[in-house]
Kinemage of the C-alpha trace (Angstrom):
@kinemage 1
@onewidth
@group {chain A} dominant
@subgroup {mainchain}
@vectorlist {calphas} color= white
{ca met a 1} P 67.405 -62.658 128.184
{ca ser a 2} L 63.798 -61.534 127.876
{ca gly a 3} L 61.203 -61.798 130.592
{ca glu a 4} L 58.489 -64.411 130.554
{ca ser a 5} L 55.780 -62.326 128.910
{ca gly a 6} L 58.091 -60.692 126.317
{ca asp a 7} L 59.838 -63.747 124.971
{ca ala a 8} L 58.407 -64.431 121.507
{ca ala a 9} L 60.282 -67.732 121.216
{ca ala a 10} L 58.824 -69.192 124.428
{ca leu a 11} L 55.898 -71.442 125.254
{ca trp a 12} L 55.129 -72.288 128.832
{ca leu a 13} L 54.376 -75.858 129.808
{ca glu a 14} L 52.669 -76.925 132.993
{ca val a 15} L 52.090 -80.530 133.948
{ca arg a 16} L 50.779 -82.141 137.151
{ca cys a 17} L 52.552 -85.239 138.420
{ca glu a 18} L 50.119 -88.083 138.968
{ca arg a 19} L 52.192 -89.442 141.889
{ca cys a 20} L 52.693 -86.367 144.121
{ca arg a 21} L 50.334 -83.838 142.411
{ca glu a 22} L 53.128 -81.229 142.058
{ca ile a 23} L 52.588 -78.807 139.196
{ca ile a 24} L 55.840 -78.481 137.217
{ca arg a 25} L 56.267 -75.414 135.072
{ca thr a 26} L 58.957 -75.043 132.443
{ca arg a 27} L 59.828 -72.998 129.407
{ca val a 28} L 59.845 -74.452 125.903
{ca asp a 29} L 62.097 -72.641 123.405
{ca thr a 30} L 60.255 -72.896 120.101
{ca arg a 31} L 63.455 -72.284 118.133
{ca tyr a 32} L 65.285 -75.387 119.468
{ca glu a 33} L 62.829 -77.715 121.260
{ca leu a 34} L 60.287 -78.320 118.592
{ca arg a 35} L 60.839 -80.420 115.451
{ca gln a 36} L 58.878 -80.139 112.214
{ca asp a 37} L 56.966 -83.091 110.893
{ca val a 38} L 53.996 -83.993 108.717
{ca glu a 39} L 51.025 -85.805 110.277
{ca asn a 40} L 48.149 -86.919 108.037
{ca gly a 41} L 49.315 -84.493 105.372
{ca gln a 42} L 49.366 -81.548 107.832
{ca glu a 43} L 52.528 -79.717 108.856
{ca val a 44} L 52.986 -79.945 112.651
{ca arg a 45} L 55.522 -79.102 115.318
{ca val a 46} L 56.434 -81.952 117.686
{ca leu a 47} L 57.416 -81.465 121.286
{ca asp a 48} L 59.040 -84.276 123.278
{ca lys a 49} L 60.195 -83.163 126.734
{ca asp a 50} L 61.043 -84.985 129.972
{ca leu a 51} L 60.377 -83.264 133.287
{ca leu a 52} L 61.318 -84.038 136.891
{ca gly a 53} L 59.790 -82.153 139.748
{ca thr a 54} L 61.140 -81.465 143.262
{ca arg a 55} L 58.676 -83.485 145.347
{ca cys a 56} L 59.265 -86.944 144.037
{ca phe a 57} L 61.492 -88.809 141.600
{ca ala a 58} L 58.796 -89.604 138.992
{ca leu a 59} L 59.913 -88.724 135.475
{ca leu a 60} L 57.188 -87.207 133.336
{ca his a 61} L 57.293 -87.300 129.510
{ca val a 62} L 55.278 -84.867 127.403
{ca his a 63} L 54.584 -85.589 123.713
{ca ala a 64} L 52.523 -82.911 121.937
{ca leu a 65} L 51.646 -82.084 118.325
{ca leu a 66} L 51.304 -78.351 117.636
{ca ala a 67} L 49.877 -76.549 114.619
{ca pro a 68} L 52.083 -74.052 112.796
{ca asp a 69} L 50.475 -71.283 114.950
{ca leu a 70} L 51.582 -73.314 117.992
{ca ser a 71} L 48.120 -74.260 119.158
{ca val a 72} L 47.866 -77.770 120.657
{ca leu a 73} L 46.478 -80.375 118.289
{ca ser a 74} L 47.034 -83.365 120.566
{ca his a 75} L 49.078 -84.282 123.606
{ca gln a 76} L 50.041 -87.155 125.857
{ca val a 77} L 51.685 -86.944 129.234
{ca thr a 78} L 53.199 -90.099 130.681
{ca gly a 79} L 53.174 -89.964 134.473
{ca gly a 80} L 50.942 -86.944 134.712
{ca glu a 81} L 48.461 -84.629 133.067
{ca leu a 82} L 48.711 -81.453 131.080
{ca val a 83} L 47.660 -78.317 132.927
{ca ser a 84} L 48.562 -75.811 130.210
{ca leu a 85} L 50.732 -75.254 127.166
{ca gly a 86} L 50.892 -71.869 125.527
{ca arg a 87} L 52.256 -68.362 125.442
{ca gly a 88} L 50.695 -67.326 128.764
{ca ser a 89} L 52.799 -65.937 131.579
């Protein structure tokens, strides 16, 4: 398995829980966790992911639309806020 910075199939997602303020960081495998769709005539990748931190039992849900180059077009986080989503380590 490749390391964080060398994994071409990975995006890194960070969200902050609105309840306990914990920052939850997780890997998104672009090969298996994104689905293709068309939004307003534009090809997009869709991410739907549920996250649970270690400080509280609040379940966070991330819904994001990504361009074919995997840049974020729009996002919504239920139960928290997006800190970052991208290839960074």
